[in-house]
C-alpha positions in Angstrom: 30.3 10.2 49.2 28.6 7.1 47.9 25.0 7.6 46.7 23.5 4.6 48.5 24.0 6.3 51.9 21.9 9.4 51.1 19.3 7.3 49.4 19.0 4.9 52.3 18.9 7.8 54.7 16.1 9.5 52.7 14.2 6.2 52.6 14.5 5.9 56.4 13.2 9.4 57.1 10.4 8.9 54.6 9.5 5.6 56.4 9.5 7.4 59.8 7.6 10.5 58.5 4.9 8.2 57.1 3.5 8.0 60.7 3.6 11.7 61.2 5.9 14.0 59.1 6.5 16.2 62.2 8.3 13.4 63.8 11.1 13.7 61.3 12.0 17.1 62.9 12.4 15.4 66.2 14.5 12.6 64.8 16.6 15.1 62.7 17.2 17.2 65.8 18.4 14.2 67.7 20.7 13.3 64.9 22.3 16.8 64.6 22.6 17.2 68.4 24.3 13.8 69.0 26.5 14.2 66.0 27.7 17.6 67.2 28.2 16.5 70.8 30.0 13.4 69.6 32.5 15.6 67.8 32.8 17.8 71.0 33.6 14.7 73.1 36.0 13.2 70.6 37.9 16.3 69.8 38.9 16.9 73.5 41.9 14.7 74.3 40.6 14.2 77.9 37.1 13.4 76.7 35.6 14.9 79.9 32.8 13.1 81.6 30.8 16.3 82.0 30.3 16.8 78.2 29.2 13.2 77.8 26.9 13.7 80.8 25.3 16.7 79.1 24.5 14.6 76.1 23.1 11.7 78.1 21.0 14.1 80.1 19.6 15.9 77.1 18.6 12.6 75.5 17.0 11.4 78.6 15.1 14.7 79.1 13.8 14.4 75.5 12.7 10.9 76.1 11.3 11.8 79.5 9.2 14.7 78.2 7.4 12.8 75.5 7.1 9.6 77.4 6.8 10.4 81.1 5.7 14.1 81.5 2.0 13.3 81.7 2.7 10.2 83.8 4.6 11.9 86.5 2.5 15.1 86.6 -0.7 13.0 86.8 0.8 10.8 89.6 1.9 13.9 91.5 -1.5 15.6 91.0 -3.2 12.4 92.3 -1.0 12.4 95.4 -1.9 16.0 96.3 -5.6 15.6 95.4 -5.5 17.7 92.2 -6.4 17.1 88.6 -3.6 16.4 86.2 -2.8 18.7 83.2 -5.4 18.7 80.5 -2.9 18.4 77.6 -2.1 15.7 75.1 1.4 14.7 74.1 1.9 12.4 71.2 4.5 9.7 71.9 6.9 9.6 68.9 7.1 6.0 67.7 10.5 4.4 68.3 11.8 7.2 70.5 13.0 4.8 73.2 15.1 2.9 70.7 16.8 5.7 68.9 17.4 7.5 72.1 19.1 4.5 73.7 21.3 4.1 70.5 22.2 7.8 70.7 23.3 7.5 74.3 25.4 4.5 73.6 27.1 6.4 70.7 28.1 9.2 73.0 29.2 7.0 75.9 31.2 4.8 73.6 33.1 7.9 72.3 33.7 9.0 75.9 35.0 5.5 76.7 37.4 5.7 73.7 35.7 2.6 72.1 34.6 4.7 69.2 35.6 7.7 67.1 33.1 10.4 66.1 31.6 9.9 62.6 30.3 12.2 60.0 26.8 13.5 60.0 25.4 11.1 57.3 26.8 8.1 59.1 25.4 9.1 62.5 22.0 9.9 60.8 21.9 6.5 59.1 22.8 4.8 62.4 20.0 6.5 64.4 17.4 6.5 61.6 18.0 3.1 59.8 14.5 2.0 59.2 14.5 -1.8 59.8 15.2 -1.3 63.5 14.1 2.3 64.0 10.7 1.7 65.6 11.2 -1.4 67.7 14.8 -2.5 67.7 16.9 -4.5 68.0 19.1 -1.9 69.8 22.3 -1.9 67.6 25.5 -0.4 68.9 27.5 2.1 66.9 30.5 -0.2 67.2 28.5 -2.9 65.4 26.9 -0.6 62.8 29.7 1.7 61.5 32.2 -1.0 60.5 29.5 -2.4 58.2 29.2 0.9 56.4 32.7 0.3 55.1 32.0 -3.4 54.2 28.8 -2.4 52.6 30.6 -0.2 50.1 32.5 -3.2 48.6 29.9 -6.0 49.2 28.9 -7.7 45.9 25.9 -9.8 47.2 23.4 -10.1 50.0 22.3 -13.0 52.1 18.9 -13.4 50.4 18.3 -16.9 51.5 18.9 -16.1 55.2 16.8 -13.1 54.9 13.9 -14.9 53.3 14.0 -17.6 56.1 13.9 -15.0 58.8 11.2 -12.8 57.2 9.0 -15.9 56.6 9.6 -17.1 60.1 8.8 -13.7 61.6 5.6 -13.3 59.6 4.3 -16.6 60.8 5.1 -15.8 64.4 3.4 -12.4 64.2 0.5 -12.8 61.7 -0.6 -16.3 62.7 0.5 -17.1 66.3 0.5 -13.7 68.0 -2.6 -12.4 66.2 -4.6 -15.5 66.8 -3.8 -15.6 70.5 -4.5 -11.9 70.8 -7.9 -11.8 69.2 -9.2 -15.2 70.3 -7.9 -15.6 73.9 -5.9 -12.7 75.4 -7.7 -9.5 74.5 -11.3 -10.7 75.4 -10.1 -12.0 78.8 -8.0 -9.0 79.8 -10.8 -6.6 78.7 -13.2 -8.2 81.1 -11.4 -10.6 83.5 -14.4 -10.7 85.9 -16.4 -12.4 83.2 -13.9 -15.1 82.5 -13.7 -18.6 83.9 -10.6 -20.0 85.6 -9.7 -21.9 82.5 -10.0 -18.9 80.3 -7.9 -16.8 82.7 -5.2 -19.5 82.7 -5.3 -19.7 78.9 -5.0 -15.9 78.7 -2.0 -15.8 81.0 -0.2 -18.5 79.1 -1.4 -17.1 75.8 0.0 -13.7 76.5 3.4 -15.1 77.3 3.4 -16.7 73.9 1.8 -13.8 72.2 4.3 -11.2 73.3 7.2 -13.6 72.4 5.8 -14.4 69.0 5.0 -10.7 68.4 8.3 -9.2 69.4 10.6 -12.0 68.2 8.6 -12.1 65.0 9.2 -8.3 64.4 12.9 -8.9 65.2 13.2 -11.7 62.7 11.6 -9.5 60.0 13.9 -6.5 60.9 17.0 -8.6 60.8 15.9 -10.2 57.6 15.2 -6.8 55.9 18.6 -5.5 57.2 20.3 -8.6 55.6 18.7 -7.7 52.3 20.2 -4.3 52.6 23.6 -5.7 53.4 23.6 -5.3 57.2 23.9 -7.8 60.0 22.0 -7.1 63.3 22.7 -8.8 66.6 20.5 -11.6 67.8 17.7 -10.5 70.1 16.0 -13.7 71.2 17.4 -17.2 72.1 14.6 -19.5 73.2 13.8 -17.5 76.4 11.2 -19.8 77.6 13.6 -22.7 78.1 15.4 -20.6 80.8 15.8 -22.3 84.2 16.3 -19.0 86.1 15.3 -15.4 85.6 19.0 -14.6 85.2 19.1 -16.9 82.3 15.8 -15.6 80.9 17.3 -12.1 80.6 20.3 -13.6 78.7 17.8 -14.9 76.2 15.0 -12.3 76.1 15.4 -8.9 74.3 19.1 -9.5 74.5 20.1 -6.1 73.0 18.1 -4.3 75.7 19.6 -6.6 78.4 23.2 -5.8 77.4 22.3 -2.1 77.0 21.0 -2.0 80.6 24.0 -3.9 81.8 26.7 -1.8 80.1 25.1 1.6 80.3 23.1 1.4 83.6 24.0 -1.5 85.8 27.8 -1.3 85.5 27.9 2.6 85.8 25.8 2.2 88.9 28.5 0.0 90.3 27.4 -3.4 89.2 28.6 -6.0 91.6 31.7 -4.2 92.6 30.4 -2.4 95.7 29.3 -5.2 98.0 26.3 -7.4 98.4 23.7 -4.8 99.4 24.6 -2.3 96.7 24.6 -5.1 94.1 21.0 -6.0 95.0 20.2 -2.3 94.9 21.8 -2.0 91.4 19.9 -5.0 90.2 16.6 -3.8 91.5 17.1 -0.2 90.2 18.2 -1.4 86.8 15.1 -3.6 86.3 12.7 -1.0 87.7 14.1 1.6 85.3 14.0 -1.1 82.6 10.3 -1.6 83.4 9.6 2.1 83.3 11.4 2.3 79.9 8.7 0.0 78.5 5.9 2.3 79.4 4.6 5.2 81.6 2.5 3.2 83.9 3.1 1.9 87.4 2.2 -1.6 86.2 5.4 -1.5 84.2 7.4 -0.4 87.2 5.9 -3.3 89.2 6.8 -5.7 86.3 10.4 -4.5 86.5 10.4 -4.8 90.3 9.3 -8.4 90.1 12.2 -9.3 87.8 14.7 -7.2 89.8 13.6 -8.8 93.1 13.8 -12.3 91.7 17.3 -11.6 90.2 18.4 -10.5 93.6 16.8 -13.5 95.2 18.6 -15.9 92.8 21.9 -14.1 93.6 21.2 -14.3 97.3 20.4 -18.0 97.3 22.8 -19.1 94.6 19.9 -20.7 92.8 17.2 -23.1 93.9 18.5 -26.7 94.5 15.6 -28.4 92.9 15.3 -30.6 89.7 15.6 -28.8 86.4 12.0 -29.3 85.5 10.9 -27.7 88.8 13.3 -24.8 88.1 11.8 -24.4 84.7 8.3 -24.4 86.0 9.1 -21.8 88.6 10.9 -19.5 86.2 8.2 -19.8 83.5 5.4 -19.0 85.9 7.3 -16.1 87.5 7.7 -14.7 84.0 4.1 -15.4 83.2 2.8 -13.8 86.3 4.8 -10.7 85.7 3.5 -10.6 82.1 0.0 -10.1 83.6 1.2 -6.7 85.0 2.8 -5.9 81.7 -0.4 -6.6 79.8 -3.0 -5.3 82.3 -4.0 -1.6 81.8 -4.3 -1.1 85.5 -3.5 -2.8 88.8 -7.2 -3.4 89.2 -7.3 -5.5 86.1 -4.3 -7.4 87.2 -5.8 -8.1 90.6 -9.0 -9.3 88.9 -7.0 -11.7 86.8 -5.1 -13.2 89.7 -8.1 -13.3 92.0 -10.2 -15.0 89.3 -7.8 -17.9 89.4 -9.1 -18.6 92.9 -12.7 -17.5 92.7 -13.9 -17.9 89.1 -15.8 -20.9 88.0 -13.8 -23.9 86.8 -14.5 -26.4 84.1 -13.3 -27.1 80.6 -15.8 -25.1 78.7 -13.4 -22.2 78.0 -10.7 -24.4 76.3 -9.7 -23.3 72.8 -8.0 -26.3 71.1 -6.2 -24.1 68.5 -4.9 -21.8 71.2 -3.7 -24.7 73.3 -1.9 -26.2 70.3 -0.2 -22.9 69.6 0.8 -22.4 73.2 2.1 -25.9 73.7 3.8 -26.0 70.3 5.6 -22.7 70.9 6.9 -23.9 74.3 8.0 -27.3 72.8 9.9 -25.6 70.0 11.9 -23.6 72.6 13.5 -27.0 73.5 14.2 -28.3 70.0 17.9 -29.2 69.5 19.8 -26.3 68.0 21.3 -28.6 65.4 17.9 -29.5 64.0 16.8 -25.9 63.3 20.3 -25.0 62.0 20.2 -28.0 59.6 16.9 -26.9 58.1 18.1 -23.4 57.9 21.3 -24.4 56.1 19.4 -26.6 53.7 17.2 -23.7 52.7 20.1 -21.3 52.3 21.9 -23.7 49.9 18.9 -24.0 47.6 18.9 -22.3 44.2 17.6 -18.7 44.5 14.7 -19.5 42.2 13.6 -22.4 44.5 14.0 -20.1 47.5 11.8 -17.5 45.9 9.2 -20.0 45.0 9.2 -21.5 48.5 9.0 -18.1 50.1 6.0 -17.1 47.9 4.2 -20.3 48.7 4.9 -19.7 52.4 3.4 -16.2 52.2 0.3 -17.8 50.7 0.1 -20.3 53.6 0.5 -17.6 56.2 -2.2 -15.5 54.6 -4.6 -18.5 54.4 -4.3 -19.5 58.0 -4.0 -16.1 59.6 -7.0 -14.6 61.4 -8.7 -11.5 59.9 -7.0 -8.2 60.5 -3.5 -7.5 61.8 -2.8 -6.4 65.4 -0.2 -3.6 65.8 3.2 -4.8 67.0 3.3 -4.7 70.8 6.6 -3.0 71.0 5.6 -0.1 68.7 4.2 1.6 71.7 7.6 1.7 73.5 
C-alpha cells in the first residue's frame, strides 16, 4: 500500500479531531460500518435492497439523533404542553456531509455503479479533510478513480489552486465578513430597530453574504484538493443570474442538488408517477432538503417555499414575461426565502417582513461600501464566461514564481481590506 494514503488519512482525522477528539470515534465508526456493509452488499450477487436499506437507515438514524433528536422532542413536548428534555447534544461538525457521502457509496454499490473498496480507500473518501466539514458532496464514483491516478501523477495544478484559493479568500474574508458584521447581523439581531432601508440592505446583503461565504469555502476546498492531486466537482455556477427557481437549483450548491435528485427525488418516483405525485415529490424533496440544513422549522419553511415555487413553475410552464422580470421575480423569491434561512425564529422573520411596510424610510441607513459589494457581486454573476476564463488561463500560464508572488501580494491585499475578526463559515453548522 502506498504511504501517501495512510498519511493523508491520518492528516484528515487529525484535522477533524482538532475540533473535538471524541468526534474521530464517530467518524471512524461511520467509516468501518459503511465499509463493512458495502462489502456485504457487493458480495451478494443479487445485491438485495434490504441490506442497502439497513445501511441507509442506520446512517440516517445517526444523523437524526445528533441533529434532530432535541428538535423533534422539543416540538412534540411543546404540542402536548410539556417541557422538552434537559439534555445537550453536541452537533458533530460536518456530519451531514459525510453521512450523505456514505449513503451514496452504499446506494451506488447496490445499483451496480460501484464495487466495494478497501477500508483505507473508504476511510479516505469519507474523511478527506478539504471537503469533510462543508462539502462539496463528492461521489465515490468520482473520488475512487482519482486514487489510482494520484499514484502516478507527477505534478499538481498549483496555478489553478492558487487562483481558486485566492478567489475564495476574498469572497469569504472581505465580502461575506464585511456584509455580516456591518449590515446583516445588526439588523437581524434587532429588526424592530431598523429602518426600511436597513432592512432592505440586510435582506440583499444576506443573499450576497451566504453566496460569498459558501462559494468562497468551496473555492478554497477545491483549491486545496487540487494541491493534493484531486479534482472536485463544481458547486456554484453564478446562481443569481438564474431566471427561474429551477435554474437556481441547477446553479446553487450543485452537488447537494444532484444528491437530492438522484438519492431522494428519483427514488420517490420523480416525475414518472403523474402530475400530482410529481408535485408531491418536488415539495417533499425540498422540505427535507430544508430540514437537512438545520433543525428549525424556519429551515422547513425555507425548503417549502422553494418546493412550492418549483411545483408552480412546472405547473405553469414558466412565466411568460420579459427576462428581466423573470430575473427580478426569481432573485426576490430567493431573497425572501433567505430571510427564513437566516432568522433564528419565525418571529424575527415576521419582524423583518413587517418592517418593510411599517418601519421609517429615508436614506440614512445606506452603507455605500455594502451597496457596492452587493451590486458588484450581482453584476459579476452576469460577466461573460469567456472573460473570466481568459483571466484564469492567463494566470495559470504564468511562471510558478510569478504566480507565487502574485498570490502572496493578493493575500496582503485581502488582509489589508478585510474587516477585523473572521466570522465562522455559515455551512459549518450543517
